[in-house]
MARDO-622582 format. One record per residue (C-alpha): residue number from 0; residue in one letter; x, y, z. Coordinates in steps of 0.5 Angstrom, whole numbers, plus 500, padded with zeros to 3 digits. Each point is the difference from the previous one (the first is absolute). Layout:
BEGIN
@i:NUM aa:A east:X north:Y up:Z
...
This chain:
BEGIN
@i:0 aa:M east:751 north:495 up:876
@i:1 aa:G east:504 north:495 up:505
@i:2 aa:V east:502 north:493 up:498
@i:3 aa:D east:496 north:494 up:503
@i:4 aa:L east:505 north:495 up:503
@i:5 aa:R east:496 north:494 up:501
@i:6 aa:A east:502 north:494 up:497
@i:7 aa:H east:497 north:497 up:494
@i:8 aa:A east:496 north:494 up:501
@i:9 aa:T east:503 north:496 up:494
@i:10 aa:P east:504 north:494 up:503
@i:11 aa:A east:505 north:500 up:494
@i:12 aa:V east:502 north:507 up:501
@i:13 aa:S east:500 north:500 up:507
@i:14 aa:Q east:505 north:494 up:500
@i:15 aa:V east:506 north:504 up:497
@i:16 aa:A east:506 north:501 up:505
@i:17 aa:G east:502 north:507 up:501
@i:18 aa:M east:493 north:503 up:497
@i:19 aa:R east:494 north:504 up:502
@i:20 aa:S east:494 north:501 up:496
@i:21 aa:V east:497 north:507 up:500
@i:22 aa:V east:494 north:504 up:498
@i:23 aa:V east:502 north:506 up:497
@i:24 aa:L east:494 north:506 up:499
@i:25 aa:A east:502 north:503 up:494
@i:26 aa:N east:496 north:504 up:495
@i:27 aa:G east:494 north:498 up:502
@i:28 aa:L east:502 north:493 up:500
@i:29 aa:K east:502 north:494 up:505
@i:30 aa:L east:507 north:497 up:497
@i:31 aa:H east:502 north:494 up:503
@i:32 aa:G east:508 north:500 up:501
@i:33 aa:M east:505 north:496 up:502
@i:34 aa:R east:506 north:503 up:504
@i:35 aa:W east:507 north:498 up:502
@i:36 aa:D east:505 north:503 up:505
@i:37 aa:E east:496 north:501 up:506
@i:38 aa:Q east:505 north:505 up:503
@i:39 aa:G east:500 north:505 up:494
@i:40 aa:A east:507 north:501 up:500
@i:41 aa:G east:501 north:498 up:493
@i:42 aa:T east:499 north:504 up:494
@i:43 aa:P east:492 north:501 up:498
@i:44 aa:T east:499 north:495 up:494
@i:45 aa:L east:494 north:500 up:496
@i:46 aa:L east:498 north:493 up:496
@i:47 aa:L east:495 north:501 up:495
@i:48 aa:H east:498 north:493 up:496
@i:49 aa:G east:498 north:499 up:493
@i:50 aa:L east:493 north:500 up:497
@i:51 aa:A east:495 north:494 up:503
@i:52 aa:S east:506 north:499 up:505
@i:53 aa:N east:500 north:501 up:507
@i:54 aa:A east:504 north:502 up:506
@i:55 aa:R east:503 north:493 up:501
@i:56 aa:I east:504 north:500 up:494
@i:57 aa:W east:505 north:504 up:505
@i:58 aa:E east:500 north:494 up:505
@i:59 aa:R east:506 north:497 up:498
@i:60 aa:T east:504 north:506 up:499
@i:61 aa:A east:498 north:505 up:505
@i:62 aa:P east:503 north:497 up:506
@i:63 aa:M east:507 north:500 up:497
@i:64 aa:L east:499 north:507 up:498
@i:65 aa:A east:498 north:501 up:507
@i:66 aa:L east:507 north:497 up:503
@i:67 aa:G east:504 north:504 up:495
@i:68 aa:G east:497 north:507 up:503
@i:69 aa:L east:494 north:501 up:496
@i:70 aa:A east:493 north:501 up:504
@i:71 aa:P east:495 north:497 up:494
@i:72 aa:I east:493 north:500 up:500
@i:73 aa:A east:496 north:497 up:495
@i:74 aa:L east:493 north:502 up:498
@i:75 aa:D east:494 north:497 up:496
@i:76 aa:L east:498 north:505 up:495
@i:77 aa:R east:493 north:503 up:499
@i:78 aa:G east:496 north:494 up:498
@i:79 aa:H east:505 north:495 up:501
@i:80 aa:G east:501 north:495 up:506
@i:81 aa:L east:497 north:501 up:506
@i:82 aa:S east:499 north:508 up:499
@i:83 aa:D east:494 north:503 up:498
@i:84 aa:K east:497 north:499 up:493
@i:85 aa:P east:495 north:506 up:499
@i:86 aa:D east:497 north:501 up:493
@i:87 aa:E east:504 north:506 up:498
@i:88 aa:G east:507 north:502 up:500
@i:89 aa:Y east:503 north:495 up:495
@i:90 aa:D east:505 north:505 up:497
@i:91 aa:W east:507 north:503 up:500
@i:92 aa:A east:498 north:506 up:504
@i:93 aa:T east:496 north:497 up:505
@i:94 aa:V east:504 north:494 up:502
@i:95 aa:T east:506 north:505 up:500
@i:96 aa:E east:496 north:504 up:505
@i:97 aa:D east:499 north:494 up:504
@i:98 aa:I east:507 north:499 up:501
@i:99 aa:R east:502 north:507 up:502
@i:100 aa:A east:494 north:500 up:505
@i:101 aa:A east:503 north:494 up:503
@i:102 aa:V east:507 north:503 up:500
@i:103 aa:R east:497 north:505 up:504
@i:104 aa:T east:496 north:496 up:505
@i:105 aa:L east:506 north:495 up:501
@i:106 aa:G east:505 north:506 up:502
@i:107 aa:L east:505 north:498 up:495
@i:108 aa:D east:505 north:505 up:499
@i:109 aa:R east:502 north:500 up:492
@i:110 aa:P east:500 north:492 up:500
@i:111 aa:I east:504 north:496 up:495
@i:112 aa:V east:494 north:498 up:495
@i:113 aa:V east:501 north:493 up:497
@i:114 aa:G east:495 north:497 up:495
@i:115 aa:H east:499 north:494 up:496
@i:116 aa:S east:497 north:500 up:493
@i:117 aa:W east:494 north:505 up:500
@i:118 aa:G east:502 north:502 up:507
@i:119 aa:A east:507 north:502 up:496
@i:120 aa:G east:496 north:505 up:496
@i:121 aa:L east:497 north:503 up:506
@i:122 aa:A east:507 north:500 up:504
@i:123 aa:L east:503 north:504 up:493
@i:124 aa:H east:494 north:505 up:500
@i:125 aa:L east:501 north:501 up:508
@i:126 aa:A east:507 north:501 up:499
@i:127 aa:A east:499 north:505 up:494
@i:128 aa:A east:493 north:504 up:503
@i:129 aa:G east:502 north:499 up:507
@i:130 aa:L east:497 north:498 up:506
@i:131 aa:G east:496 north:506 up:502
@i:132 aa:G east:502 north:507 up:503
@i:133 aa:G east:506 north:500 up:497
@i:134 aa:A east:503 north:494 up:502
@i:135 aa:R east:503 north:494 up:496
@i:136 aa:P east:502 north:493 up:501
@i:137 aa:R east:508 north:500 up:502
@i:138 aa:G east:501 north:494 up:495
@i:139 aa:V east:495 north:496 up:496
@i:140 aa:V east:501 north:493 up:497
@i:141 aa:V east:496 north:497 up:494
@i:142 aa:I east:500 north:492 up:499
@i:143 aa:D east:498 north:498 up:494
@i:144 aa:G east:496 north:506 up:498
@i:145 aa:G east:499 north:507 up:500
@i:146 aa:I east:506 north:502 up:494
@i:147 aa:S east:495 north:498 up:494
@i:148 aa:Q east:494 north:502 up:497
@i:149 aa:L east:495 north:495 up:498
@i:150 aa:D east:498 north:504 up:494
@i:151 aa:D east:507 north:499 up:498
@i:152 aa:L east:499 north:493 up:498
@i:153 aa:P east:500 north:498 up:492
@i:154 aa:G east:493 north:502 up:497
@i:155 aa:A east:498 north:501 up:507
@i:156 aa:T east:493 north:503 up:501
@i:157 aa:W east:495 north:500 up:506
@i:158 aa:E east:496 north:495 up:497
@i:159 aa:R east:506 north:495 up:499
@i:160 aa:V east:503 north:501 up:507
@i:161 aa:S east:494 north:499 up:503
@i:162 aa:E east:499 north:494 up:497
@i:163 aa:L east:507 north:497 up:501
@i:164 aa:L east:500 north:502 up:508
@i:165 aa:A east:493 north:499 up:502
@i:166 aa:P east:499 north:496 up:506
@i:167 aa:P east:498 north:492 up:498
@i:168 aa:P east:493 north:498 up:502
@i:169 aa:L east:502 north:497 up:507
@i:170 aa:A east:494 north:502 up:504
@i:171 aa:G east:496 north:493 up:502
@i:172 aa:M east:506 north:496 up:499
@i:173 aa:R east:501 north:495 up:506
@i:174 aa:R east:506 north:501 up:504
@i:175 aa:E east:503 north:494 up:499
@i:176 aa:E east:500 north:501 up:492
@i:177 aa:L east:503 north:507 up:501
@i:178 aa:L east:506 north:497 up:504
@i:179 aa:R east:501 north:495 up:495
@i:180 aa:R east:500 north:505 up:494
@i:181 aa:L east:505 north:504 up:505
@i:182 aa:S east:504 north:494 up:500
@i:183 aa:D east:500 north:498 up:493
@i:184 aa:P east:507 north:497 up:498
@i:185 aa:S east:500 north:504 up:494
@i:186 aa:R east:501 north:507 up:503
@i:187 aa:R east:506 north:503 up:500
@i:188 aa:W east:501 north:500 up:508
@i:189 aa:Q east:497 north:495 up:505
@i:190 aa:P east:498 north:503 up:506
@i:191 aa:D east:501 north:497 up:507
@i:192 aa:A east:494 north:500 up:505
@i:193 aa:Q east:501 north:507 up:503
@i:194 aa:S east:500 north:503 up:493
@i:195 aa:L east:494 north:496 up:498
@i:196 aa:D east:496 north:502 up:507
@i:197 aa:I east:502 north:508 up:498
@i:198 aa:T east:498 north:499 up:493
@i:199 aa:L east:493 north:497 up:503
@i:200 aa:A east:499 north:506 up:504
@i:201 aa:N east:498 north:504 up:494
@i:202 aa:F east:494 north:496 up:500
@i:203 aa:E east:494 north:499 up:505
@i:204 aa:V east:499 north:493 up:501
@i:205 aa:L east:492 north:499 up:501
@i:206 aa:P east:496 north:495 up:504
@i:207 aa:D east:499 north:495 up:494
@i:208 aa:D east:508 north:500 up:499
@i:209 aa:T east:500 north:504 up:494
@i:210 aa:V east:504 north:507 up:499
@i:211 aa:R east:498 north:507 up:498
@i:212 aa:P east:506 north:505 up:499
@i:213 aa:R east:500 north:505 up:505
@i:214 aa:L east:501 north:506 up:495
@i:215 aa:A east:494 north:500 up:496
@i:216 aa:R east:500 north:499 up:492
@i:217 aa:D east:497 north:507 up:499
@i:218 aa:H east:505 north:503 up:505
@i:219 aa:H east:506 north:496 up:497
@i:220 aa:M east:498 north:503 up:493
@i:221 aa:R east:500 north:507 up:502
@i:222 aa:L east:507 north:500 up:503
@i:223 aa:L east:503 north:496 up:494
@i:224 aa:R east:497 north:506 up:496
@i:225 aa:S east:503 north:505 up:505
@i:226 aa:L east:507 north:496 up:499
@i:227 aa:Y east:499 north:500 up:493
@i:228 aa:D east:499 north:508 up:500
@i:229 aa:F east:506 north:501 up:504
@i:230 aa:R east:506 north:504 up:497
@i:231 aa:A east:506 north:497 up:504
@i:232 aa:Y east:505 north:503 up:495
@i:233 aa:E east:497 north:507 up:501
@i:234 aa:S east:501 north:499 up:508
@i:235 aa:F east:507 north:498 up:499
@i:236 aa:G east:503 north:507 up:500
@i:237 aa:D east:496 north:502 up:506
@i:238 aa:V east:504 north:495 up:505
@i:239 aa:R east:504 north:503 up:505
@i:240 aa:C east:502 north:494 up:504
@i:241 aa:P east:504 north:494 up:499
@i:242 aa:M east:497 north:495 up:496
@i:243 aa:L east:501 north:492 up:500
@i:244 aa:V east:497 north:496 up:494
@i:245 aa:I east:500 north:493 up:501
@i:246 aa:S east:498 north:496 up:494
@i:247 aa:A east:498 north:493 up:498
@i:248 aa:R east:503 north:496 up:494
@i:249 aa:P east:496 north:494 up:499
@i:250 aa:P east:504 north:494 up:498
@i:251 aa:A east:501 north:497 up:493
@i:252 aa:P east:497 north:498 up:496
@i:253 aa:R east:495 north:506 up:500
@i:254 aa:R east:493 north:501 up:498
@i:255 aa:L east:499 north:505 up:495
@i:256 aa:E east:496 north:504 up:505
@i:257 aa:E east:506 north:499 up:505
@i:258 aa:E east:504 north:503 up:495
@i:259 aa:A east:496 north:506 up:498
@i:260 aa:H east:499 north:502 up:508
@i:261 aa:L east:508 north:499 up:501
@i:262 aa:R east:501 north:505 up:494
@i:263 aa:L east:495 north:504 up:503
@i:264 aa:K east:504 north:500 up:506
@i:265 aa:E east:507 north:501 up:497
@i:266 aa:R east:497 north:507 up:496
@i:267 aa:G east:497 north:502 up:506
@i:268 aa:L east:507 north:500 up:504
@i:269 aa:E east:503 north:503 up:495
@i:270 aa:R east:496 north:506 up:500
@i:271 aa:A east:500 north:500 up:508
@i:272 aa:R east:508 north:500 up:500
@i:273 aa:E east:499 north:506 up:495
@i:274 aa:A east:496 north:504 up:505
@i:275 aa:I east:501 north:498 up:507
@i:276 aa:A east:507 north:502 up:503
@i:277 aa:D east:500 north:495 up:506
@i:278 aa:L east:498 north:494 up:497
@i:279 aa:T east:503 north:492 up:501
@i:280 aa:A east:497 north:495 up:496
@i:281 aa:V east:501 north:492 up:502
@i:282 aa:W east:497 north:494 up:495
@i:283 aa:M east:498 north:494 up:503
@i:284 aa:D east:501 north:494 up:495
@i:285 aa:D east:496 north:494 up:500
@i:286 aa:T east:495 north:503 up:504
@i:287 aa:V east:492 north:501 up:499
@i:288 aa:H east:496 north:507 up:501
@i:289 aa:D east:499 north:498 up:508
@i:290 aa:I east:507 north:502 up:502
@i:291 aa:P east:497 north:501 up:508
@i:292 aa:L east:498 north:492 up:500
@i:293 aa:Q east:505 north:497 up:496
@i:294 aa:R east:507 north:504 up:502
@i:295 aa:P east:498 north:503 up:506
@i:296 aa:Q east:507 north:499 up:503
@i:297 aa:D east:503 north:503 up:494
@i:298 aa:L east:495 north:506 up:500
@i:299 aa:A east:502 north:502 up:507
@i:300 aa:Q east:508 north:499 up:499
@i:301 aa:T east:499 north:505 up:494
@i:302 aa:V east:496 north:505 up:503
@i:303 aa:L east:503 north:500 up:507
@i:304 aa:P east:507 north:502 up:497
@i:305 aa:W east:497 north:505 up:495
@i:306 aa:A east:497 north:503 up:506
@i:307 aa:A east:506 north:500 up:504
@i:308 aa:E east:505 north:503 up:495
@i:309 aa:R east:495 north:506 up:499
@i:310 aa:R east:499 north:501 up:508
@i:311 aa:L east:493 north:498 up:500
@i:312 aa:V east:500 north:495 up:505
@i:313 aa:A east:500 north:503 up:507
@i:314 aa:P east:507 north:499 up:504
@i:315 aa:A east:500 north:495 up:505
């Protein structure tokens, strides 16, 4: 299958400088993507978003990665963003095959795989299980995810985790009310206009100015269950490429659930250090979960030197 290079008719996307929208035919789906580095001279770099997010979360970071010698492409994964939303396939194995098929369709030669949150778990899995045909990523970056297991939370059961992490009932909310919630002064981080616009892209704005999540609730819960069942710790021993772990440490004072998730990340990092030969870990202090939105420059300035030191960046 080929790549449909028609620009997507979404003004907010098409206006991003240095970026081109693409539609990738993969595993029977049309996956929307955003591609930087038109010349293709950089190291292929696949960017994977988190659960209920979208490819635009990389808008602030990807241009800096492209300037630093990488060739980033971000995908809206199955059920997300502007990609197809079939009724089935919301499980770890199917989403992984979607990504592998996209890598083949795009002709990406052993890309660096960068994942955020749920996407970090997918990146880890691809590092451990491979890209298909014996190929593996040349490097993997996991951003505030991928190194821990939800069942390692104190007293964790699927019932408790599903209740804790289920999406809020936002369907039918007016767009302005959603924006007010996202800009609530009590939030840990106050997003700017661009970050709000990127976050709003997680929703379809209907003609009556109400919103509907692009990832349907049933699809969200099935993907959440597959994340709960993913055995990250068992994957560490199969990672054969360099791995960069970037984790957020929220500002104090922290809520009880923030402390629990912080301890979970610390335990997961300890396990990863024991099993992965080439592992670099960086903590970003006073930072929220959505590092690509809050700290895009710091994120790029962490990834690029790591890639250069391991000769993962194509020579100028």
